[in-house]
N, C-alpha and C positions, 0 to 999 in steps of 0.2 A: 597334583600337576595340571596346569596349565598347557596350552600350544604356546605361549610365551616363554614359559619355564626354560630359564638357560642351561638345565638340565638336561634338556634332547641332544643337543650336540656332543658332549660326550659320549652319550648313551648311542649315538649314533656310529660316532669313532670308532668305536668297541666292535659294533656291530659290522661294519665295515673292516675292521682289521682285520676277524675271525674270520669273515667273508672272505678275505684278499689269500691269509696265512695260512690259513686251515691245511691245504692241499701244497703251499709252496713251503711249509715249514717241513713236511714227511718227503720233502724230494729227496733222494742222495745228492751227496755235492757234485757228481758228475753230471747230472742233471739239472741241477738249477741254477742252469744259464740265464743270463736277462738278456733280452724282455721275453723269449720263448716262455720261460717259466713262471712267468705273471700273465701271460695271456693265454685266461683259463675262467671259468666262471664266474672267478672271483674279481674280476675287473666290473664283471655284468653286478656282483653284488656289490660294489663301491658304487655305481651309477646309482644303483637300487636306491641305496641309501641316502642318496644326495637329492635326489630326485622325490625322496618320500618328505626328507626334512626341507625340503621348500617349498613343496606343494601345499604340505600342512600349515605351510609360516610360522616354523620353529625359529626361522632368522633370516637374516638379508642375503642377498646373494651372496658376495663376496666372502661372508664368514662361513656359509654353507658350503659352498665351492672348496674353502682350504680345509675346514675340518673334514671334508671325505674325502680330499686327495691326501690329506698327511698320513692317511691310515697305510699308504702301499708303501711310501720309504719307512716307515717306523716297522713294517712287517719284515722288510730286509734287515735294519738293524738289529731285530730282534733274533732273526735266522741266526744270523753270523754271532753275536754273543752268546747265544743257547748252545750254537753247535761249537763254541769253541775254536773256531778257524779264521779269527777276527783280522791275524797278523798276514792272513792270505789272500786277501780281498784285496782287488781295485777300487776300495771305497767311493771317490768321487765319480768314478766312470758307473759303479753300479746304483749309487743314489743320484745320480743324475735320470737316468734310466728308468728307476721307480719313480722318482717325483715327475717326469714327463707325463708317465704311463698314469700315473696317478691323477694330475691335474686334468688330463683329456677325459678319463673316466668321468670322472666328478663333473666336468663342465658339460659334459653330454646329458648326465642326469640332473641337473640344478636347471638348463636350458627348459630341459624339458618339465621339471618340475614348476618353474617359473610360469610357463605356458599353462600349466594346468591352474594355476595360482592365479594368474590372470581370469580364468574362466570362473573362478569361485568368489561366491558373494561375501565372503570368510576371509577378506584378507586383512594382514596384521597392517595394524595406523601406522 
């Protein structure tokens, strides 16, 4: 696999999903209140994954930013689907909060990764 292989973005997404979801999925329902439940090192994992994907030149800025950011709302949806409490959740509010947190963390990582990529002599064409 080369750096430009399209498989790196889904791999990064899976790593970010596990990073953000691992602790969040284990929280009891009364402690899984957003945004506090997601303000964990998992958001740092999303930022680091975005930074590495961008710094290694695996994709353009927008694609890397959105792929990494998507992991946060997917983690929230998976929690509710697997926990079986989907009917008791204010979905639009929680999805909005998770999306904003994901976009913010991913943006920070993608910007840092872009700065590192600018310093690299092996930028993608």
